[in-house]
PyMOL Python script that loads the backbone (N, CA, C, O; Angstrom):
from pymol import cmd

cmd.read_pdbstr("""\
ATOM      1  N   MET A   1     -40.571  48.201  13.536  1.00  0.00           N
ATOM      2  CA  MET A   1     -40.269  46.993  14.288  1.00  0.00           C
ATOM      3  C   MET A   1     -41.097  46.978  15.567  1.00  0.00           C
ATOM      4  O   MET A   1     -41.428  48.033  16.107  1.00  0.00           O
ATOM      5  N   ALA A   2     -41.426  45.803  16.046  1.00  0.00           N
ATOM      6  CA  ALA A   2     -42.248  45.652  17.249  1.00  0.00           C
ATOM      7  C   ALA A   2     -41.472  46.092  18.492  1.00  0.00           C
ATOM      8  O   ALA A   2     -40.242  46.062  18.526  1.00  0.00           O
ATOM      9  N   LYS A   3     -42.219  46.494  19.489  1.00  0.00           N
ATOM     10  CA  LYS A   3     -41.646  46.908  20.769  1.00  0.00           C
ATOM     11  C   LYS A   3     -41.953  45.841  21.819  1.00  0.00           C
ATOM     12  O   LYS A   3     -42.921  45.089  21.705  1.00  0.00           O
ATOM     13  N   ILE A   4     -41.103  45.799  22.840  1.00  0.00           N
ATOM     14  CA  ILE A   4     -41.302  44.904  23.979  1.00  0.00           C
ATOM     15  C   ILE A   4     -41.284  45.758  25.239  1.00  0.00           C
ATOM     16  O   ILE A   4     -40.395  46.590  25.423  1.00  0.00           O
ATOM     17  N   ARG A   5     -42.269  45.547  26.103  1.00  0.00           N
ATOM     18  CA  ARG A   5     -42.267  46.185  27.421  1.00  0.00           C
ATOM     19  C   ARG A   5     -41.702  45.178  28.404  1.00  0.00           C
ATOM     20  O   ARG A   5     -42.128  44.024  28.447  1.00  0.00           O
ATOM     21  N   ILE A   6     -40.737  45.628  29.191  1.00  0.00           N
ATOM     22  CA  ILE A   6     -40.054  44.762  30.144  1.00  0.00           C
ATOM     23  C   ILE A   6     -40.161  45.398  31.523  1.00  0.00           C
ATOM     24  O   ILE A   6     -39.857  46.578  31.698  1.00  0.00           O
ATOM     25  N   LYS A   7     -40.598  44.602  32.507  1.00  0.00           N
ATOM     26  CA  LYS A   7     -40.689  45.093  33.879  1.00  0.00           C
ATOM     27  C   LYS A   7     -39.772  44.260  34.759  1.00  0.00           C
ATOM     28  O   LYS A   7     -39.784  43.030  34.701  1.00  0.00           O
ATOM     29  N   TRP A   8     -38.975  44.945  35.577  1.00  0.00           N
ATOM     30  CA  TRP A   8     -38.060  44.297  36.506  1.00  0.00           C
ATOM     31  C   TRP A   8     -38.843  43.991  37.772  1.00  0.00           C
ATOM     32  O   TRP A   8     -39.250  44.915  38.477  1.00  0.00           O
ATOM     33  N   ILE A   9     -39.067  42.692  38.085  1.00  0.00           N
ATOM     34  CA  ILE A   9     -39.957  42.334  39.190  1.00  0.00           C
ATOM     35  C   ILE A   9     -39.271  41.614  40.346  1.00  0.00           C
ATOM     36  O   ILE A   9     -39.891  41.413  41.390  1.00  0.00           O
ATOM     37  N   LYS A  10     -38.010  41.222  40.189  1.00  0.00           N
ATOM     38  CA  LYS A  10     -37.320  40.499  41.255  1.00  0.00           C
ATOM     39  C   LYS A  10     -35.946  41.124  41.485  1.00  0.00           C
ATOM     40  O   LYS A  10     -35.241  41.462  40.534  1.00  0.00           O
ATOM     41  N   SER A  11     -35.575  41.271  42.748  1.00  0.00           N
ATOM     42  CA  SER A  11     -34.309  41.898  43.104  1.00  0.00           C
ATOM     43  C   SER A  11     -33.118  41.114  42.565  1.00  0.00           C
ATOM     44  O   SER A  11     -33.168  39.892  42.419  1.00  0.00           O
ATOM     45  N   ASP A  12     -32.047  41.847  42.272  1.00  0.00           N
ATOM     46  CA  ASP A  12     -30.821  41.215  41.778  1.00  0.00           C
ATOM     47  C   ASP A  12     -29.846  40.875  42.897  1.00  0.00           C
ATOM     48  O   ASP A  12     -28.723  40.454  42.620  1.00  0.00           O
ATOM     49  N   ILE A  13     -30.240  41.043  44.137  1.00  0.00           N
ATOM     50  CA  ILE A  13     -29.375  40.709  45.273  1.00  0.00           C
ATOM     51  C   ILE A  13     -29.137  39.206  45.284  1.00  0.00           C
ATOM     52  O   ILE A  13     -30.077  38.415  45.202  1.00  0.00           O
ATOM     53  N   GLY A  14     -27.877  38.826  45.385  1.00  0.00           N
ATOM     54  CA  GLY A  14     -27.515  37.418  45.429  1.00  0.00           C
ATOM     55  C   GLY A  14     -27.264  36.788  44.073  1.00  0.00           C
ATOM     56  O   GLY A  14     -26.937  35.604  43.993  1.00  0.00           O
ATOM     57  N   TYR A  15     -27.413  37.562  43.002  1.00  0.00           N
ATOM     58  CA  TYR A  15     -27.160  37.047  41.663  1.00  0.00           C
ATOM     59  C   TYR A  15     -25.790  37.524  41.189  1.00  0.00           C
ATOM     60  O   TYR A  15     -25.275  38.519  41.699  1.00  0.00           O
ATOM     61  N   PRO A  16     -25.201  36.834  40.229  1.00  0.00           N
ATOM     62  CA  PRO A  16     -23.868  37.207  39.734  1.00  0.00           C
ATOM     63  C   PRO A  16     -23.842  38.625  39.143  1.00  0.00           C
ATOM     64  O   PRO A  16     -24.856  39.152  38.685  1.00  0.00           O
ATOM     65  N   SER A  17     -22.664  39.208  39.171  1.00  0.00           N
ATOM     66  CA  SER A  17     -22.519  40.589  38.709  1.00  0.00           C
ATOM     67  C   SER A  17     -22.812  40.733  37.216  1.00  0.00           C
ATOM     68  O   SER A  17     -23.238  41.805  36.785  1.00  0.00           O
ATOM     69  N   ASP A  18     -22.595  39.682  36.409  1.00  0.00           N
ATOM     70  CA  ASP A  18     -22.886  39.804  34.986  1.00  0.00           C
ATOM     71  C   ASP A  18     -24.393  39.959  34.758  1.00  0.00           C
ATOM     72  O   ASP A  18     -24.798  40.636  33.812  1.00  0.00           O
ATOM     73  N   GLN A  19     -25.230  39.347  35.603  1.00  0.00           N
ATOM     74  CA  GLN A  19     -26.667  39.521  35.482  1.00  0.00           C
ATOM     75  C   GLN A  19     -27.088  40.919  35.934  1.00  0.00           C
ATOM     76  O   GLN A  19     -28.009  41.502  35.363  1.00  0.00           O
ATOM     77  N   LYS A  20     -26.429  41.453  36.943  1.00  0.00           N
ATOM     78  CA  LYS A  20     -26.704  42.826  37.392  1.00  0.00           C
ATOM     79  C   LYS A  20     -26.353  43.822  36.286  1.00  0.00           C
ATOM     80  O   LYS A  20     -27.086  44.783  36.054  1.00  0.00           O
ATOM     81  N   ARG A  21     -25.231  43.586  35.606  1.00  0.00           N
ATOM     82  CA  ARG A  21     -24.828  44.468  34.506  1.00  0.00           C
ATOM     83  C   ARG A  21     -25.784  44.354  33.329  1.00  0.00           C
ATOM     84  O   ARG A  21     -26.011  45.333  32.618  1.00  0.00           O
ATOM     85  N   THR A  22     -26.346  43.175  33.116  1.00  0.00           N
ATOM     86  CA  THR A  22     -27.322  43.000  32.034  1.00  0.00           C
ATOM     87  C   THR A  22     -28.576  43.822  32.317  1.00  0.00           C
ATOM     88  O   THR A  22     -29.125  44.441  31.406  1.00  0.00           O
ATOM     89  N   LEU A  23     -29.034  43.836  33.569  1.00  0.00           N
ATOM     90  CA  LEU A  23     -30.200  44.658  33.925  1.00  0.00           C
ATOM     91  C   LEU A  23     -29.912  46.133  33.671  1.00  0.00           C
ATOM     92  O   LEU A  23     -30.766  46.850  33.149  1.00  0.00           O
ATOM     93  N   LYS A  24     -28.727  46.589  34.031  1.00  0.00           N
ATOM     94  CA  LYS A  24     -28.355  47.991  33.786  1.00  0.00           C
ATOM     95  C   LYS A  24     -28.292  48.281  32.290  1.00  0.00           C
ATOM     96  O   LYS A  24     -28.705  49.352  31.844  1.00  0.00           O
ATOM     97  N   ALA A  25     -27.774  47.327  31.513  1.00  0.00           N
ATOM     98  CA  ALA A  25     -27.669  47.513  30.070  1.00  0.00           C
ATOM     99  C   ALA A  25     -29.049  47.572  29.416  1.00  0.00           C
ATOM    100  O   ALA A  25     -29.221  48.220  28.383  1.00  0.00           O
ATOM    101  N   LEU A  26     -30.021  46.903  30.011  1.00  0.00           N
ATOM    102  CA  LEU A  26     -31.391  46.987  29.507  1.00  0.00           C
ATOM    103  C   LEU A  26     -32.044  48.328  29.851  1.00  0.00           C
ATOM    104  O   LEU A  26     -33.104  48.655  29.318  1.00  0.00           O
ATOM    105  N   GLY A  27     -31.420  49.101  30.734  1.00  0.00           N
ATOM    106  CA  GLY A  27     -31.923  50.428  31.051  1.00  0.00           C
ATOM    107  C   GLY A  27     -32.620  50.539  32.392  1.00  0.00           C
ATOM    108  O   GLY A  27     -33.249  51.559  32.675  1.00  0.00           O
ATOM    109  N   PHE A  28     -32.524  49.517  33.218  1.00  0.00           N
ATOM    110  CA  PHE A  28     -33.186  49.558  34.522  1.00  0.00           C
ATOM    111  C   PHE A  28     -32.340  50.295  35.551  1.00  0.00           C
ATOM    112  O   PHE A  28     -31.112  50.210  35.544  1.00  0.00           O
ATOM    113  N   HIS A  29     -33.024  51.024  36.439  1.00  0.00           N
ATOM    114  CA  HIS A  29     -32.368  51.718  37.532  1.00  0.00           C
ATOM    115  C   HIS A  29     -32.866  51.225  38.880  1.00  0.00           C
ATOM    116  O   HIS A  29     -32.103  51.197  39.846  1.00  0.00           O
ATOM    117  N   ARG A  30     -34.133  50.835  38.963  1.00  0.00           N
ATOM    118  CA  ARG A  30     -34.699  50.399  40.233  1.00  0.00           C
ATOM    119  C   ARG A  30     -35.746  49.309  40.010  1.00  0.00           C
ATOM    120  O   ARG A  30     -36.279  49.153  38.912  1.00  0.00           O
ATOM    121  N   LEU A  31     -36.020  48.574  41.054  1.00  0.00           N
ATOM    122  CA  LEU A  31     -36.988  47.492  41.025  1.00  0.00           C
ATOM    123  C   LEU A  31     -38.379  48.024  40.686  1.00  0.00           C
ATOM    124  O   LEU A  31     -38.715  49.151  41.049  1.00  0.00           O
ATOM    125  N   ASN A  32     -39.180  47.231  40.000  1.00  0.00           N
ATOM    126  CA  ASN A  32     -40.539  47.561  39.552  1.00  0.00           C
ATOM    127  C   ASN A  32     -40.579  48.648  38.488  1.00  0.00           C
ATOM    128  O   ASN A  32     -41.628  49.248  38.254  1.00  0.00           O
ATOM    129  N   GLU A  33     -39.464  48.903  37.853  1.00  0.00           N
ATOM    130  CA  GLU A  33     -39.402  49.862  36.751  1.00  0.00           C
ATOM    131  C   GLU A  33     -39.734  49.144  35.442  1.00  0.00           C
ATOM    132  O   GLU A  33     -39.418  47.966  35.276  1.00  0.00           O
ATOM    133  N   THR A  34     -40.371  49.861  34.518  1.00  0.00           N
ATOM    134  CA  THR A  34     -40.713  49.318  33.209  1.00  0.00           C
ATOM    135  C   THR A  34     -39.986  50.104  32.131  1.00  0.00           C
ATOM    136  O   THR A  34     -39.952  51.334  32.157  1.00  0.00           O
ATOM    137  N   VAL A  35     -39.402  49.378  31.181  1.00  0.00           N
ATOM    138  CA  VAL A  35     -38.756  50.004  30.028  1.00  0.00           C
ATOM    139  C   VAL A  35     -39.350  49.407  28.764  1.00  0.00           C
ATOM    140  O   VAL A  35     -39.874  48.293  28.774  1.00  0.00           O
ATOM    141  N   GLU A  36     -39.262  50.158  27.681  1.00  0.00           N
ATOM    142  CA  GLU A  36     -39.749  49.691  26.388  1.00  0.00           C
ATOM    143  C   GLU A  36     -38.580  49.684  25.418  1.00  0.00           C
ATOM    144  O   GLU A  36     -37.892  50.692  25.253  1.00  0.00           O
ATOM    145  N   LYS A  37     -38.358  48.537  24.774  1.00  0.00           N
ATOM    146  CA  LYS A  37     -37.223  48.353  23.868  1.00  0.00           C
ATOM    147  C   LYS A  37     -37.707  47.798  22.537  1.00  0.00           C
ATOM    148  O   LYS A  37     -38.783  47.206  22.452  1.00  0.00           O
ATOM    149  N   GLU A  38     -36.898  47.995  21.496  1.00  0.00           N
ATOM    150  CA  GLU A  38     -37.156  47.375  20.200  1.00  0.00           C
ATOM    151  C   GLU A  38     -36.947  45.868  20.321  1.00  0.00           C
ATOM    152  O   GLU A  38     -36.079  45.417  21.069  1.00  0.00           O
ATOM    153  N   ASP A  39     -37.727  45.101  19.598  1.00  0.00           N
ATOM    154  CA  ASP A  39     -37.619  43.644  19.612  1.00  0.00           C
ATOM    155  C   ASP A  39     -36.530  43.207  18.641  1.00  0.00           C
ATOM    156  O   ASP A  39     -36.802  42.942  17.469  1.00  0.00           O
ATOM    157  N   THR A  40     -35.292  43.132  19.136  1.00  0.00           N
ATOM    158  CA  THR A  40     -34.157  42.715  18.327  1.00  0.00           C
ATOM    159  C   THR A  40     -33.537  41.456  18.936  1.00  0.00           C
ATOM    160  O   THR A  40     -33.776  41.158  20.106  1.00  0.00           O
ATOM    161  N   PRO A  41     -32.751  40.723  18.164  1.00  0.00           N
ATOM    162  CA  PRO A  41     -32.088  39.534  18.719  1.00  0.00           C
ATOM    163  C   PRO A  41     -31.167  39.857  19.904  1.00  0.00           C
ATOM    164  O   PRO A  41     -31.038  39.050  20.824  1.00  0.00           O
ATOM    165  N   VAL A  42     -30.546  41.002  19.883  1.00  0.00           N
ATOM    166  CA  VAL A  42     -29.652  41.396  20.977  1.00  0.00           C
ATOM    167  C   VAL A  42     -30.444  41.569  22.267  1.00  0.00           C
ATOM    168  O   VAL A  42     -30.053  41.047  23.311  1.00  0.00           O
ATOM    169  N   ILE A  43     -31.554  42.301  22.200  1.00  0.00           N
ATOM    170  CA  ILE A  43     -32.398  42.520  23.377  1.00  0.00           C
ATOM    171  C   ILE A  43     -32.987  41.199  23.851  1.00  0.00           C
ATOM    172  O   ILE A  43     -33.053  40.948  25.054  1.00  0.00           O
ATOM    173  N   ARG A  44     -33.419  40.344  22.909  1.00  0.00           N
ATOM    174  CA  ARG A  44     -33.971  39.029  23.279  1.00  0.00           C
ATOM    175  C   ARG A  44     -32.928  38.193  24.039  1.00  0.00           C
ATOM    176  O   ARG A  44     -33.272  37.500  24.996  1.00  0.00           O
ATOM    177  N   GLY A  45     -31.672  38.255  23.623  1.00  0.00           N
ATOM    178  CA  GLY A  45     -30.613  37.533  24.311  1.00  0.00           C
ATOM    179  C   GLY A  45     -30.396  38.037  25.718  1.00  0.00           C
ATOM    180  O   GLY A  45     -30.187  37.250  26.642  1.00  0.00           O
ATOM    181  N   MET A  46     -30.444  39.358  25.887  1.00  0.00           N
ATOM    182  CA  MET A  46     -30.292  39.944  27.218  1.00  0.00           C
ATOM    183  C   MET A  46     -31.454  39.538  28.116  1.00  0.00           C
ATOM    184  O   MET A  46     -31.258  39.223  29.290  1.00  0.00           O
ATOM    185  N   ILE A  47     -32.660  39.547  27.563  1.00  0.00           N
ATOM    186  CA  ILE A  47     -33.844  39.147  28.325  1.00  0.00           C
ATOM    187  C   ILE A  47     -33.738  37.681  28.745  1.00  0.00           C
ATOM    188  O   ILE A  47     -34.090  37.328  29.870  1.00  0.00           O
ATOM    189  N   THR A  48     -33.258  36.836  27.846  1.00  0.00           N
ATOM    190  CA  THR A  48     -33.118  35.412  28.150  1.00  0.00           C
ATOM    191  C   THR A  48     -32.162  35.189  29.317  1.00  0.00           C
ATOM    192  O   THR A  48     -32.368  34.294  30.138  1.00  0.00           O
ATOM    193  N   LYS A  49     -31.124  36.003  29.384  1.00  0.00           N
ATOM    194  CA  LYS A  49     -30.128  35.848  30.443  1.00  0.00           C
ATOM    195  C   LYS A  49     -30.691  36.138  31.829  1.00  0.00           C
ATOM    196  O   LYS A  49     -30.278  35.515  32.806  1.00  0.00           O
ATOM    197  N   VAL A  50     -31.632  37.079  31.923  1.00  0.00           N
ATOM    198  CA  VAL A  50     -32.184  37.468  33.230  1.00  0.00           C
ATOM    199  C   VAL A  50     -33.703  37.309  33.279  1.00  0.00           C
ATOM    200  O   VAL A  50     -34.375  38.032  34.015  1.00  0.00           O
ATOM    201  N   ASN A  51     -34.253  36.368  32.501  1.00  0.00           N
ATOM    202  CA  ASN A  51     -35.713  36.237  32.415  1.00  0.00           C
ATOM    203  C   ASN A  51     -36.360  35.842  33.735  1.00  0.00           C
ATOM    204  O   ASN A  51     -37.562  36.051  33.904  1.00  0.00           O
ATOM    205  N   HIS A  52     -35.609  35.278  34.674  1.00  0.00           N
ATOM    206  CA  HIS A  52     -36.155  34.922  35.977  1.00  0.00           C
ATOM    207  C   HIS A  52     -36.430  36.154  36.844  1.00  0.00           C
ATOM    208  O   HIS A  52     -37.076  36.037  37.886  1.00  0.00           O
ATOM    209  N   MET A  53     -35.951  37.331  36.432  1.00  0.00           N
ATOM    210  CA  MET A  53     -36.180  38.563  37.187  1.00  0.00           C
ATOM    211  C   MET A  53     -37.103  39.538  36.459  1.00  0.00           C
ATOM    212  O   MET A  53     -37.357  40.634  36.959  1.00  0.00           O
ATOM    213  N   LEU A  54     -37.609  39.154  35.285  1.00  0.00           N
ATOM    214  CA  LEU A  54     -38.362  40.076  34.447  1.00  0.00           C
ATOM    215  C   LEU A  54     -39.758  39.578  34.129  1.00  0.00           C
ATOM    216  O   LEU A  54     -40.043  38.383  34.198  1.00  0.00           O
ATOM    217  N   LEU A  55     -40.623  40.522  33.779  1.00  0.00           N
ATOM    218  CA  LEU A  55     -41.941  40.242  33.230  1.00  0.00           C
ATOM    219  C   LEU A  55     -41.973  40.897  31.858  1.00  0.00           C
ATOM    220  O   LEU A  55     -41.712  42.093  31.732  1.00  0.00           O
ATOM    221  N   ILE A  56     -42.294  40.114  30.826  1.00  0.00           N
ATOM    222  CA  ILE A  56     -42.228  40.603  29.443  1.00  0.00           C
ATOM    223  C   ILE A  56     -43.622  40.716  28.865  1.00  0.00           C
ATOM    224  O   ILE A  56     -44.437  39.804  28.996  1.00  0.00           O
ATOM    225  N   GLU A  57     -43.894  41.858  28.214  1.00  0.00           N
ATOM    226  CA  GLU A  57     -45.150  42.092  27.519  1.00  0.00           C
ATOM    227  C   GLU A  57     -44.819  42.528  26.093  1.00  0.00           C
ATOM    228  O   GLU A  57     -44.149  43.539  25.884  1.00  0.00           O
ATOM    229  N   GLU A  58     -45.291  41.762  25.122  1.00  0.00           N
ATOM    230  CA  GLU A  58     -45.006  42.072  23.725  1.00  0.00           C
ATOM    231  C   GLU A  58     -46.144  42.871  23.104  1.00  0.00           C
ATOM    232  O   GLU A  58     -47.315  42.544  23.293  1.00  0.00           O
ATOM    233  N   ASN A  59     -45.797  43.912  22.368  1.00  0.00           N
ATOM    234  CA  ASN A  59     -46.777  44.702  21.618  1.00  0.00           C
ATOM    235  C   ASN A  59     -46.625  44.362  20.146  1.00  0.00           C
ATOM    236  O   ASN A  59     -45.539  44.490  19.581  1.00  0.00           O
ATOM    237  N   GLU A  60     -47.704  43.932  19.531  1.00  0.00           N
ATOM    238  CA  GLU A  60     -47.642  43.532  18.127  1.00  0.00           C
ATOM    239  C   GLU A  60     -47.522  44.731  17.182  1.00  0.00           C
ATOM    240  O   GLU A  60     -46.811  44.670  16.179  1.00  0.00           O
ATOM    241  N   ASN A  61     -48.227  45.824  17.514  1.00  0.00           N
ATOM    242  CA  ASN A  61     -48.273  46.968  16.592  1.00  0.00           C
ATOM    243  C   ASN A  61     -47.194  48.010  16.864  1.00  0.00           C
ATOM    244  O   ASN A  61     -47.070  48.964  16.096  1.00  0.00           O
ATOM    245  N   GLY A  62     -46.411  47.861  17.929  1.00  0.00           N
ATOM    246  CA  GLY A  62     -45.338  48.796  18.205  1.00  0.00           C
ATOM    247  C   GLY A  62     -45.771  50.074  18.890  1.00  0.00           C
ATOM    248  O   GLY A  62     -44.952  50.973  19.078  1.00  0.00           O
ATOM    249  N   SER A  63     -47.046  50.181  19.271  1.00  0.00           N
ATOM    250  CA  SER A  63     -47.528  51.377  19.953  1.00  0.00           C
ATOM    251  C   SER A  63     -47.747  51.059  21.418  1.00  0.00           C
ATOM    252  O   SER A  63     -47.747  49.896  21.822  1.00  0.00           O
ATOM    253  N   LYS A  64     -47.935  52.110  22.213  1.00  0.00           N
ATOM    254  CA  LYS A  64     -48.145  51.923  23.645  1.00  0.00           C
ATOM    255  C   LYS A  64     -49.511  51.448  23.971  1.00  0.00           C
ATOM    256  O   LYS A  64     -49.831  51.247  25.142  1.00  0.00           O
TER     257      LYS A  64
END
""", "prot")
cmd.dss("prot")
cmd.show_as("cartoon", "prot")
cmd.util.cbc("prot")
cmd.orient("prot")
């Protein structure tokens, strides 16, 4: 399955707590951190919820 690289680029200060919990569920700990996740509908839904704070890079072949 394809991988997605996600970078957290905007602070969560001033946003609702459910969006802060979504960032934590995606695996983020600090601002400007990058995580790599499988491209699944669940992850896509989480990204959609906080897409205003993220930068998304899709890898077609699943490699780094």
